[in-house]
C-alpha positions, 0 to 999 in steps of 0.5 A: 796559607801564605800568598805571594804576589804576581809581580806583573799583575798583583794577583795573590797566588797561594804559596802552595799550588795543587799539582793535579798529575798524581790523583789516586787511580782505581783500575786505571781511572781517577778516583773522582770522589777521593780527588775531590775531597783532597782538592776541597780540603786544599781549597778550604785551606787557601790553595788557589792555584791548580796545575794540570795538563792536556797529557795527564790522563783524566786530570783536566776532566777531574779538575773540571768536574770538581769545579762544577760540583762546588761552583768554585771557578771564581775561587781558584786559578787554573793552570794547564798546558798545550802539548806544543810538541804535537803542534804541527799547524795552528789548527792543532793548537786550537783543537787541543785548547778547545778540548781543554776548555771542554774538559775543564768546563770553563771558558778561560784558562788563567795560566796557560803554558807551552808544555816542555818548551825546552829551548828557543829553537822549539819556540821559533818553530812554533812562531813560524807556525803562527803561535804568537798571533794565536796567543794574541787572539786568545788573550784579546778574547780573555780565553787565556789570561797569562801565557808562560812555559814549563821547562826542563833543561840547562840555565843557558837555554832557559835564559835564551827562552826567557828572552825570546818572548814577552812571557808572563810566567814560567815553571821550572824544576827546583829543590835543594838537590837541583840548586845548580842543575836544570834552570837552577838558582841562576835561572830562578834569579834571572826570571825574577829579574825579568819580573816573571812569576816562577812556579816550582815543580818537582820540589821533592824530586818525584818523592826522592826527597821524601824518604828512602834515604841511606842510613847516613842521610837518614841520621842527619834528618833524625838528629837535625834541629829543629825536628822536621820531616824530610818533606818539611825540610825540602819545602821550607828550603824552596819557600825561603827563596823570595824569587819563588811564587808558587810551589806545586805539590802532587798531593793524593792524600788528605794527610799530605794536603794538611801537612803541606798547607801547614808548612806553607803557612809557616814558611816565609822568605829569608827566614832559615837560620845559618844552622838550618841552612847548614843541615842542607849542606850536610844532607847534600854531602851525604847524598852526593857521596856517590857523585861520579863527576865533580862538575859544579855546573859553572858553565865555563865549558859552554857553549859546546861547538856540537851543542852538548849541554855538558853541565846538564849531562853531568848533573843527570849522570850524577843524580842517576846514582842517587835517584836510580837509573830509570829516573835518570834516563827519563830526565836525560831523555827529557832534558837533552833529547826531547827538543828540536835541537838535541844536546845529549852526550853522544854528540861529542866529537872530542874536540877538547875545547871544553876542557881548556876552560874547565876550572875543575880540570875535569876530563870532560871528553872521557866523562861524557863517554861515561854518560853516553854508555850509561844512558844512550843504549840501543833502546834510547837510540830507538826512542830518539829515532822515533821521537817525531812520531812520539811528538805527533801522537 
């Protein structure tokens, strides 16, 4: 196993982290025995970062039972998350945190995240409730060792959020298809410049980079040298970035654990050759053959007077024709709507300011209409209208 140092503390974190969201379930209940075998195999192969969350059904309790069973609390770091969107008073944060400690059967969390904190406005809402003081108290007592946030959104919002508080780490989506979408490479490098450890989620885009490719894309994998699985190619690309600290993988099979640990042990920063990097270029060209909008994510169209996150809207719109509509709709809702200040395409009033600055000369207003028609259905509007209740419960 390769380890990467936390630039703030010097702690050695395994390059591969265990994502505890996708444990195998039987009849809707996590198969505890199977999950423990898989986590133990990972632990024995050097994985020391285990990531869960309050809202992952049964996950925290499963991890807590595993830790107690094998008495291994001092061998791993626990990362879990506060459902900050459900916090309406500080007593809520305290309630959720104590529940998490009980589930995890521990007295402290090593890496604690504000879950899906997608813009600075959402953070300011929490600050008005007293979250800064609450965090300071938990850190003083040692109940929280490091404070961070997980993020879904555009690079501009990410940088604003990084600058809004003295964070100690962050978690973003990053893979070779998302180099220039969401926080992307711009956000990754910005966080690194601030000495923030960066934890990567969705390295395989929810499995979309593991299989089920078009014939053209599969042919590239089949003929590429050296011969590697799609998962191998995807993970090595991320670990090639020296700014990355931990890559999470939601492993639910012992074969996956063994394979991912092997790849992690072999993958060092800045070691992919020009020929290997060229493979990713061919893969992206094949995967993006169905691209609808030629947006490069440069951000010259920003900020929109009405708050539309144009690059993110177009990125998700394009990827929905590769990943599928349901995946696209989920990402669209999460990245543009599940936030205090929304940034969805439907906010566009067709002022045209964005088009004056677009170096690709994209017909942005009409293309945003396409995004709106694809995603902002009556069902979307109903869900968006009920968002305050969703957040509360």
